[in-house]
C-alpha positions in Angstrom: 20.2 -15.8 1.5 22.5 -17.7 3.8 21.5 -17.4 7.5 23.7 -18.0 10.5 22.8 -19.6 12.8 19.9 -21.7 11.5 17.6 -20.1 14.2 18.3 -16.6 12.8 14.9 -16.5 11.1 13.2 -17.4 14.5 15.4 -14.9 16.4 14.4 -12.1 14.0 10.7 -13.3 14.1 10.7 -13.8 10.3 8.7 -17.1 11.0 5.9 -15.0 12.5 5.8 -12.8 9.4 5.5 -16.0 7.3 2.6 -17.3 9.5 0.8 -13.9 9.1 1.2 -14.1 5.4 0.0 -17.7 5.2 -3.2 -16.7 7.1 -4.1 -14.5 4.1 -3.6 -17.3 1.6 -6.7 -19.1 0.3 -5.0 -21.8 -1.9 -2.7 -24.6 -0.8 -0.2 -23.4 -3.4 0.0 -19.9 -1.9 0.0 -21.2 1.7 2.9 -23.5 0.9 4.9 -20.6 -0.7 4.2 -18.4 2.3 5.4 -20.9 4.9 8.5 -21.7 2.8 9.1 -18.0 1.8 12.4 -17.7 -0.1 14.8 -14.9 0.6 16.3 -13.9 -2.8 19.8 -12.6 -3.4 19.4 -11.7 -7.1 18.0 -8.2 -7.5 15.9 -9.0 -10.6 13.9 -11.5 -8.5 13.5 -9.1 -5.6 12.4 -6.2 -7.8 9.9 -8.4 -9.7 8.2 -9.7 -6.6 8.2 -6.2 -5.0 6.7 -4.8 -8.1 4.0 -7.5 -8.3 3.0 -7.0 -4.7 2.9 -3.2 -5.2 0.8 -3.5 -8.3 -1.8 -5.7 -6.6 -1.7 -3.4 -3.6 -2.7 -0.5 -5.9 -5.6 -2.6 -7.3 -6.9 -3.1 -3.7 -6.4 0.6 -2.7 -8.2 1.8 -5.9 -10.9 -0.9 -5.6 -10.1 -2.4 -9.0 -11.5 -5.9 -9.4 -9.0 -8.6 -10.4 -10.6 -12.0 -11.4 -9.0 -14.4 -9.0 -11.9 -15.0 -6.6 -12.1 -18.8 -7.1 -10.6 -20.8 -4.3 -9.2 -23.8 -6.1 -7.1 -26.6 -4.5 -7.0 -29.2 -7.3 -3.7 -30.9 -6.6 -5.4 -34.3 -6.2 -7.6 -33.9 -9.3 -4.6 -32.9 -11.5 -2.5 -35.7 -10.1 -5.3 -38.2 -11.1 -5.6 -36.6 -14.5 -2.0 -37.4 -15.3 -2.4 -41.1 -14.4 -3.5 -43.4 -17.3 -6.9 -45.0 -16.9 -7.9 -42.7 -14.0 -11.5 -41.4 -14.0 -12.6 -38.0 -12.6 -16.1 -37.6 -11.2 -18.5 -35.0 -12.4 -17.8 -32.8 -9.3 -14.1 -32.9 -10.0 -14.6 -32.1 -13.6 -16.7 -29.2 -12.5 -13.7 -27.9 -10.5 -11.5 -28.1 -13.6 -14.2 -26.1 -15.5 -14.0 -23.4 -12.8 -10.2 -23.3 -13.2 -10.7 -22.8 -17.0 -13.3 -20.1 -16.4 -11.0 -18.3 -14.0 -8.1 -18.4 -16.5 -10.4 -17.0 -19.2 -11.3 -14.1 -17.0 -7.7 -13.4 -16.2 -6.6 -13.4 -19.8 -9.5 -11.2 -20.7 -8.6 -8.8 -17.9 -5.1 -8.2 -19.3 -5.9 -6.1 -22.3 -3.0 -4.2 -23.9 -3.5 -1.2 -21.6 -3.4 -3.3 -18.4 -0.5 -5.3 -19.6 1.5 -2.1 -19.7 0.1 -0.6 -16.5 0.5 -3.9 -14.5 3.5 -5.4 -16.2 4.6 -7.2 -13.1 1.3 -9.1 -12.7 1.2 -9.8 -16.4 4.5 -11.7 -16.1 2.7 -14.5 -14.3 0.8 -15.5 -17.5 3.5 -14.6 -19.9 4.6 -18.2 -20.6 1.1 -19.8 -20.8 -2.0 -19.5 -23.0 -5.8 -20.0 -22.8 -7.3 -23.1 -24.5 -11.0 -22.8 -24.9 -11.4 -26.5 -25.9 -11.0 -27.6 -22.3 -14.1 -25.8 -21.1 -16.0 -26.8 -24.2 -15.3 -30.5 -23.7 -16.5 -30.3 -20.1 -19.6 -28.2 -21.0 -20.6 -30.8 -23.5 -20.7 -33.5 -20.9 -21.2 -31.9 -17.4 -24.1 -29.6 -16.4 -23.9 -26.7 -13.9 -24.5 -29.1 -11.0 -21.7 -31.5 -11.8 -24.0 -34.2 -13.3 -23.5 -35.9 -16.6 -25.9 -34.5 -19.2 -28.5 -36.6 -21.0 -27.0 -35.4 -24.3 -23.5 -36.7 -23.4 -24.3 -39.7 -25.6 -27.2 -41.2 -27.5 -27.1 -44.3 -25.4 -27.3 -42.4 -22.2 -30.3 -40.4 -23.5 -32.1 -43.7 -24.4 -31.3 -45.3 -21.1 -32.6 -42.4 -19.1 -35.7 -42.1 -21.2 -36.6 -45.8 -20.6 -35.7 -45.4 -17.0 -38.0 -42.4 -16.7 -40.9 -44.4 -18.2 -40.3 -47.6 -16.1 -40.1 -45.5 -12.9 -43.4 -43.8 -13.7 -45.0 -47.2 -14.5 -43.7 -48.6 -11.3 -44.9 -45.6 -9.3 -48.4 -45.9 -10.7 -48.6 -49.6 -10.0 -47.1 -49.3 -6.5 -49.6 -46.5 -5.6 -52.5 -48.9 -6.5 -51.0 -51.7 -4.3 -50.5 -49.3 -1.4 -54.1 -48.0 -1.7 -55.4 -51.7 -1.7 -53.3 -52.8 1.2 -54.2 -49.7 3.2 -57.9 -50.5 2.8 -57.2 -54.0 4.1 -55.4 -52.5 7.1 -52.2 -54.4 6.4 -49.8 -51.4 6.2 -47.8 -50.2 9.1 -46.9 -47.1 7.0 -48.9 -45.8 4.1 -45.8 -44.1 2.5 -43.5 -46.1 0.2 -40.2 -47.5 1.6 -37.0 -48.6 0.0 -34.8 -51.6 0.8 -31.7 -52.4 -1.1 -32.7 -49.8 -3.7 -36.1 -51.4 -4.4 -39.6 -50.3 -3.6 -41.2 -52.3 -0.8 -44.3 -52.2 1.4 -44.1 -51.7 5.1 -46.6 -54.2 6.5 -47.4 -55.4 10.0 -45.3 -58.4 10.9 -48.3 -60.6 11.5 -49.6 -59.8 7.9 -46.3 -60.4 6.1 -47.5 -63.9 4.8 -50.8 -62.5 3.5 -48.9 -60.2 1.0 -47.4 -62.1 -1.9 -43.9 -61.1 -2.8 -40.2 -61.1 -1.6 -39.4 -60.4 2.1 -36.5 -58.0 2.2 -36.2 -57.6 6.0 -37.8 -56.4 9.3 -37.5 -53.4 11.5 -35.4 -53.4 14.7 -38.6 -53.8 16.8 -39.7 -56.8 14.6 -43.2 -55.2 14.4 -42.8 -54.2 10.7 -41.8 -56.3 7.7 -40.7 -55.0 4.3 -42.2 -56.9 1.4 -41.6 -56.3 -2.3 -45.0 -57.0 -3.9 -45.1 -59.8 -6.5 -46.7 -57.5 -9.1 -43.7 -55.0 -9.0 -40.8 -57.5 -9.1 -40.5 -57.4 -12.9 -40.7 -53.6 -13.0 -38.2 -53.3 -10.1 -35.8 -55.6 -11.9 -36.2 -53.6 -15.1 -35.5 -50.3 -13.2 -32.5 -51.9 -11.5 -31.0 -53.1 -14.8 -31.6 -49.6 -16.4 -29.9 -47.9 -13.4 -27.0 -50.3 -13.7 -26.8 -49.5 -17.5 -26.9 -45.8 -16.7 -24.0 -46.0 -14.2 -21.9 -48.0 -16.7 -22.6 -45.4 -19.5 -21.9 -42.5 -17.2 -18.6 -44.1 -16.1 -17.7 -44.7 -19.7 -18.4 -41.1 -20.7 -16.4 -39.8 -17.7 -13.5 -42.1 -18.5 -13.5 -40.9 -22.1 -13.7 -37.2 -21.1 -10.9 -37.7 -18.5 -8.7 -39.3 -21.2 -9.3 -36.3 -23.6 -8.5 -33.8 -20.8 -5.3 -35.7 -19.8 -3.7 -34.3 -23.0 -3.9 -30.9 -21.3 -2.6 -32.1 -18.0 0.5 -30.0 -18.2 -1.4 -26.9 -19.2 -4.0 -27.4 -16.4 -1.1 -27.8 -13.9 0.3 -24.5 -15.1 -3.1 -22.8 -14.8 -3.4 -24.1 -11.2 0.0 -22.6 -10.4 -1.0 -19.3 -12.0 -4.1 -19.0 -9.9 -2.0 -19.9 -6.8 0.6 -17.3 -7.7 -2.1 -14.6 -7.9 -3.5 -15.7 -4.6 0.0 -15.5 -3.1 0.5 -12.0 -4.4 -2.9 -11.0 -3.1 -1.9 -12.3 0.3 1.3 -10.2 0.2 -0.7 -7.1 -0.7 -3.2 -7.7 2.2 -0.3 -8.1 4.6 1.2 -4.8 3.3 -2.1 -3.1 3.9 -2.1 -4.4 7.6 1.5 -3.2 8.3 1.3 0.0 6.2 3.9 -1.5 3.8 5.5 0.7 1.2 7.5 0.0 -2.1 11.1 1.0 -1.4 14.0 1.4 -3.8 16.4 -1.6 -4.2 20.0 -1.4 -5.3 22.4 -4.2 -6.2 25.1 -3.5 -3.6 25.5 -3.7 0.2 23.6 -0.7 1.5 21.1 0.3 4.2 19.1 3.5 4.1 15.9 3.3 6.2 13.8 6.3 6.8 11.0 6.1 9.4 11.2 2.3 9.6 8.9 0.4 11.9 9.1 -3.2 13.3 6.0 -4.6 11.6 5.0 -7.0 14.5 5.6 -4.4 17.1 3.5 -1.9 15.0 0.6 -4.4 14.9 0.8 -5.1 18.6 1.0 -1.4 19.6 -1.9 -0.6 17.2 -4.1 -3.1 19.0 -3.2 -1.8 22.4 -3.4 1.9 21.3 0.3 2.6 21.9 2.5 4.7 19.5 5.4 3.0 17.7 8.7 5.0 17.4 10.3 4.7 14.0 14.0 4.4 13.3 16.1 6.1 10.7 19.5 4.7 9.8 22.0 4.7 7.0 24.9 2.3 6.5 27.0 2.8 3.4 30.6 2.4 2.3 31.8 5.2 4.5 30.0 4.0 7.7 29.4 0.3 7.6 29.1 -0.6 11.3 27.0 1.1 13.9 27.7 0.7 17.6 24.6 1.4 19.7 25.0 2.2 23.3 22.6 3.4 26.0 20.6 2.1 29.0 19.0 -1.3 29.2 15.4 -1.6 28.0 16.0 1.4 25.8 15.3 -0.2 22.5 18.8 -1.3 21.3 17.8 -4.9 20.5 14.4 -3.9 19.0 16.2 -1.4 16.7 18.6 -4.1 15.6 15.8 -6.7 15.0 13.9 -4.1 13.0 16.7 -3.6 10.5 17.3 -7.3 10.2 13.6 -8.3 9.8 12.9 -5.6 7.2 15.9 -6.6 5.2 14.7 -10.3 5.1 11.2 -9.2 4.2 12.3 -7.0 1.3 14.5 -9.7 -0.2 11.5 -12.0 0.0 9.4 -9.6 -2.1 7.3 -8.1 0.8 6.4 -4.4 1.1 7.7 -3.0 4.4 6.6 -0.2 6.8 9.2 2.5 5.8 9.1 5.9 4.1 9.0 5.4 0.3 12.4 7.2 0.1 14.1 4.3 1.9 16.7 2.3 0.0 17.6 -1.3 0.5 20.7 -3.1 -0.7 21.1 -6.8 -1.5 22.9 -9.0 1.1 23.9 -12.6 0.4 24.3 -13.7 4.0 22.9 -12.6 7.4 24.5 -13.4 10.7 23.0 -12.8 14.1 24.0 -13.2 17.7 21.3 -12.2 20.2 20.8 -13.2 23.9 22.1 -16.1 25.9 23.6 -18.7 23.7 25.2 -21.1 26.2 25.1 -24.7 25.0 24.3 -27.4 27.7 24.8 -30.1 25.1 28.4 -29.2 24.3 29.1 -28.0 27.9 29.9 -24.5 26.6 29.6 -21.4 28.8 27.8 -18.3 27.5 31.1 -16.6 26.7 32.5 -19.7 25.0 29.5 -20.0 22.8 29.7 -16.2 22.1 33.3 -16.6 20.9 32.4 -19.6 18.7 29.8 -17.4 17.0 32.3 -14.6 16.6 34.8 -17.0 15.1 32.3 -17.9 12.4 31.5 -14.2 11.9 35.1 -13.3 11.3 35.9 -16.3 9.1 32.8 -16.0 6.8 32.0 -12.3 6.7 32.5 -10.4 3.5 31.3 -7.2 1.7 27.8 -8.7 1.2 27.3 -9.7 4.9 24.8 -8.1 7.2 25.5 -9.0 10.9 23.9 -8.2 14.2 25.6 -8.7 17.6 23.8 -8.0 20.9 26.1 -7.1 23.8 29.4 -7.7 22.1 32.0 -9.1 24.5 29.6 -9.7 27.3 29.9 -12.7 29.6 33.6 -12.2 30.5 35.8 -9.9 32.4 35.0 -6.3 31.2 38.6 -5.4 30.4 39.4 -8.7 28.7 36.0 -9.1 27.0 36.3 -5.5 25.9 39.7 -6.1 24.3 38.4 -9.1 22.4 35.3 -7.1 21.3 37.6 -4.4 19.9 39.6 -7.0 17.9 36.4 -8.6 16.6 35.0 -5.2 15.4 38.3 -4.3 13.7 38.3 -7.6 11.8 34.7 -7.2 10.7 35.4 -3.7 9.6 38.5 -4.9 7.7 36.3 -7.4 5.8 33.9 -4.6 4.8 30.9 -6.3 6.4 27.9 -4.2 7.3 26.3 -4.6 10.7 25.0 -3.3 14.1 26.6 -3.9 17.5 25.1 -3.1 20.9 27.4 -2.6 23.9 28.0 -1.0 27.2 31.8 -1.1 26.9 33.4 2.4 26.9 36.4 1.2 24.9 34.1 0.2 22.0 32.4 3.6 22.1 35.8 5.3 22.0 37.0 3.0 19.2 33.9 3.7 17.1 34.6 7.4 17.3 38.0 7.1 15.8 37.9 4.1 13.5 37.1 4.5 9.8 33.9 2.7 8.8 32.5 2.5 12.4 30.1 5.1 13.9 28.5 5.6 17.3 24.8 5.6 18.0 22.7 6.0 21.2 19.2 5.3 22.3 17.7 8.4 23.8 16.7 8.4 27.5 14.6 10.9 29.5 16.6 11.3 32.7 14.0 13.5 34.4 11.2 10.9 34.1 13.5 7.9 34.0 11.9 6.7 30.8 13.5 5.3 27.6 12.4 7.3 24.5 13.2 4.4 22.0 14.7 6.9 19.6 18.0 6.2 17.8 20.5 9.1 17.7 23.3 8.7 15.2 26.8 10.1 15.6 27.4 10.0 19.4 27.7 7.3 22.1 25.2 6.9 24.9 25.4 6.8 28.6 24.3 3.7 30.5 22.7 6.0 33.2 23.8 3.6 35.9 24.0 6.1 38.7 21.1 8.2 37.5 18.8 5.2 37.5 20.1 4.2 41.0 19.4 7.7 42.3 15.9 7.9 40.7 14.7 4.6 42.2 15.8 5.8 45.7 18.9 3.7 46.3 20.9 4.7 49.4 23.2 7.6 48.6 26.0 6.2 50.7 25.9 3.0 48.6 25.9 5.0 45.4 28.9 7.1 46.5 30.8 3.9 47.6 30.2 2.5 44.1 31.4 5.6 42.5 34.7 5.4 44.5 35.2 1.8 43.3 35.3 2.7 39.6 37.9 4.5 37.7 37.5 8.4 38.0 38.1 8.9 34.3 35.5 6.3 33.4 32.9 8.0 35.7 33.6 11.4 34.2 33.3 10.1 30.7 29.9 8.4 31.5 28.7 11.6 33.2 29.9 13.7 30.2 28.0 11.3 27.8 24.9 11.7 30.1 25.0 15.5 30.0 25.8 15.6 26.3 22.8 13.4 25.5 20.4 15.5 27.6 21.8 18.7 26.0 21.3 17.2 22.6 17.7 16.4 23.5 17.1 19.9 24.7 18.7 21.2 21.5 16.5 19.0 19.4 13.4 20.1 21.3 14.3 23.8 20.6 15.1 23.0 17.0 11.7 21.4 16.6 10.0 24.5 18.2 12.0 26.7 15.8 11.0 24.6 12.9 7.4 25.0 13.9 7.8 28.7 14.2 9.5 28.9 10.7 6.6 26.9 9.2 4.1 29.2 10.8 6.1 32.2 9.5 6.1 30.7 6.0 2.4 30.1 6.2 1.7 33.8 7.2 4.1 35.0 4.5 2.1 33.0 1.9 -1.2 34.4 3.2 0.2 37.9 3.0 1.4 37.4 -0.5 -2.0 36.0 -1.5 -3.6 39.1 0.0 -1.2 41.4 -1.9 -1.9 39.5 -5.1 -5.6 39.8 -4.7 -5.3 43.5 -4.0 -3.1 44.0 -7.0 -5.5 42.1 -9.2 -8.5 44.1 -7.8 -6.7 47.4 -8.7 -5.9 46.2 -12.2 -9.5 45.2 -12.7 -10.7 48.6 -11.5 -8.2 50.3 -13.9 -9.4 48.2 -16.8 -13.0 49.0 -15.9 -12.2 52.7 -15.9 -10.4 52.5 -19.2 -13.4 50.6 -20.7 -15.7 53.4 -19.5 -13.5 56.0 -21.2 -13.5 53.9 -24.4 -17.3 53.6 -24.3 -17.7 57.3 -24.0 -15.4 57.9 -26.9 -17.3 55.4 -29.0 -20.6 57.1 -28.1 -19.0 60.5 -29.1 -17.8 59.2 -32.4 -21.3 57.7 -33.2 -22.9 61.0 -32.4 -20.4 62.8 -34.7 -21.2 60.3 -37.4 -24.9 60.9 -37.0 -24.5 64.7 -37.2 -22.2 64.5 -40.2 -24.7 62.3 -42.1 -27.4 64.9 -41.2 -25.2 67.7 -42.6 -24.6 65.7 -45.7 -28.4 65.5 -46.3 -28.7 69.3 -45.7 -25.9 69.9 -48.1 -27.9 68.3 -50.8 -31.1 70.2 -50.0 -29.7 73.6 -49.0 -29.0 76.1 -51.7 -26.9 78.2 -49.4 -23.8 76.0 -49.2 -21.9 78.5 -47.0 -24.5 78.0 -44.2 -23.9 74.3 -44.2 -20.1 74.7 -44.3 -20.3 77.0 -41.2 -22.3 74.4 -39.3 -19.7 71.7 -40.3 -16.9 73.9 -39.2 -18.6 74.6 -35.9 -19.1 70.9 -35.4 -15.5 69.9 -36.2 -13.3 72.8 -35.1 -15.3 75.3 -32.9 -17.2 72.9 -30.6 -17.8 73.8 -27.0 -15.0 72.1 -25.0 -17.0 71.9 -21.8 -19.7 69.7 -23.6 -17.2 67.1 -24.7 -15.3 66.7 -21.5 -15.4 63.0 -20.6 -17.3 61.7 -17.6 -13.9 60.6 -16.2 -12.6 64.2 -16.3 -15.8 65.4 -14.6 -15.3 62.7 -11.9 -11.7 63.8 -11.3 -12.6 67.5 -11.3 -15.2 66.8 -8.6 -12.6 65.1 -6.4 -9.4 67.2 -7.1 -8.6 70.8 -7.8 -5.5 72.1 -9.5 -3.1 74.1 -7.3 -0.1 74.3 -9.7 3.4 75.2 -8.5 6.6 73.2 -8.4 6.3 69.5 -8.5 7.9 67.6 -5.5 8.2 64.0 -4.4 5.0 62.9 -2.6 2.7 65.4 -4.5 -0.5 64.3 -6.1 -0.4 65.2 -9.8 -2.8 65.0 -12.7 -1.7 64.1 -16.2 -2.9 66.8 -18.7 -3.4 64.4 -21.5 -5.5 61.6 -20.0 -6.5 63.3 -16.7 -5.3 60.3 -14.5 -4.2 61.1 -11.0 -1.2 59.6 -9.3 1.6 60.2 -6.7 5.1 61.4 -7.5 7.6 58.7 -6.4 10.8 60.1 -7.8 12.1 63.0 -9.9 14.6 62.3 -12.7 15.6 65.6 -14.3 12.8 66.8 -16.6 10.8 63.6 -15.8 8.9 62.3 -12.8 8.1 58.7 -11.8 4.4 58.7 -11.0 2.6 55.7 -9.3 -0.9 55.3 -10.7 -2.6 52.4 -8.8 0.2 49.9 -8.4 1.9 50.7 -11.7 4.8 53.3 -11.8 5.4 55.2 -15.1 7.7 58.0 -16.3 6.0 61.3 -17.4 7.4 64.6 -18.6 7.1 67.4 -15.9 5.5 69.7 -18.4 2.6 67.2 -18.8 1.8 67.2 -15.1 0.0 69.6 -12.8 -0.1 69.5 -9.0 -3.6 68.8 -7.5 -5.1 68.5 -4.1 -8.1 66.5 -2.9 -11.2 68.6 -2.3 -12.7 68.6 1.2 -16.0 66.7 1.5 -18.6 69.3 2.4 -21.1 66.7 3.6 
């Protein structure tokens, strides 16, 4: 993105965001990227970086481990690796092994399922591969402590074996000499000492000539002399030669290994960049967590639609001090491209403007931002800003001259992909003349289809915004009663400067205020007063609307609770009805089983009884002439105990009993020869001839 002026990033505090991001980086690669954060203008780059940050953020939120926990800054080692003849030490090779192990874990982590779930993060390793030979070569030579292994070469193994034997032989001989000299009282220290890498005796200075050997030096006090005994000279020489041979062989092995690894120099550099990229993405995810960043939608056109957007630095500051941060909601599109914000000083106009500009730069840099997820960001190719006092001492320009120079650049360079911010347009000159120029500047920027925000106190700009296509008014809310800014942006109407209200509230002499009122144009005073009253009325209306919305929500909650209660009652009645029907069914089944048993008994008697007529009569009595009272269902008995038949004409509201199934209900409606009867919660149509009017019996208890 092209910025104007060069200090635009500093004015919008984008440099502070970069420093915050750099503090979360662990590798030099990531820190360098953070401090030189690039603002993209191609939507595919923006979307990819936002997606990667969002995916890593999800890993953090869901406590999913990602294997990039090694802190590797190997720029020097990798540079050496690419130089012919260079030799890496064991510790440096151990770092390369850690890089290889880290890459192996990353490649293993990305199975097929995770490649699909985290496709943005998988892009980082798309163009590279894992080569196990690198770790194998290092493992063959370097142990876990970064030392060359004995098995690195047969020569080294032999040298170290001989060295081990010679050192043991030297230690045993030296211990004998120390014991002997100690008995003679010649030793200043009974423990062994080393000088120039050789074992020596620490003897009293006056005894140094009594010990045969080589004098290697004396202590600072001259009281102790360090003598290499004659008996150990040959062994010391042998150890020294073997140590020299060991160093040469180790150097040869390291040089050979470095040469083999140099073939993979390019791949190792790519791996180093991959680890750095993941560290950079992790840093962006951590920053998003601090500022409550969300993943907004991005479209490839000039567009601004921010819902509940916060200034990230102000949010962090207020969070530490326990203050609330007021979000801003704003939309700039093809129909309304320029917003003119008016209102009192210290009301939040400049902060609102900086919030929009900073968030736009952050999104185009691939950073998640503190907005509602429904927010939508467009892509702008240049950003212009003019905030504060810009007078130039160097070029002997006044504030207004510098202001006009900036406006000249704005008008010449602006286009449909420009996002601009102008604080106090036209200020620094005569209000009438400055206001006229400001009007022309806004008209030109609107003609070029640029998007932007302008703050002003000029009435003519407020009037112009209300009647010019593509330009809209906005105001910062102000509590006139308490004389406090509310830091809330109201779109669609201009704001008052509250000049006289503020003067009255702070106790300025009323005569002075009245004299000031007389000096200004009456129409201008009436307009400012009208704006003042309109804004306060709007605030009252919004307060009442908020209260009404709360009441509607409470009403909706009570309505849901009532519906749930009704549903429960309906369900309870249906369950009771089913239970009753099940009881009737059980009685019928019991009756049929009893009938089956009796019929089987009659069948047996038929075979035994000679008088068949007797059995036939019993069967007839069982099937056709049974006592009706004995087979009356328990349900009927229950109803008969509660209700008594009264008969008569059926009317709406009567309780009636169905003659067939003995159910009792209430008549809801009469339809000719039928009645609508409500049984429980279920209405049903029944013939009048199948109904009889009943009344509930009195409870004698």
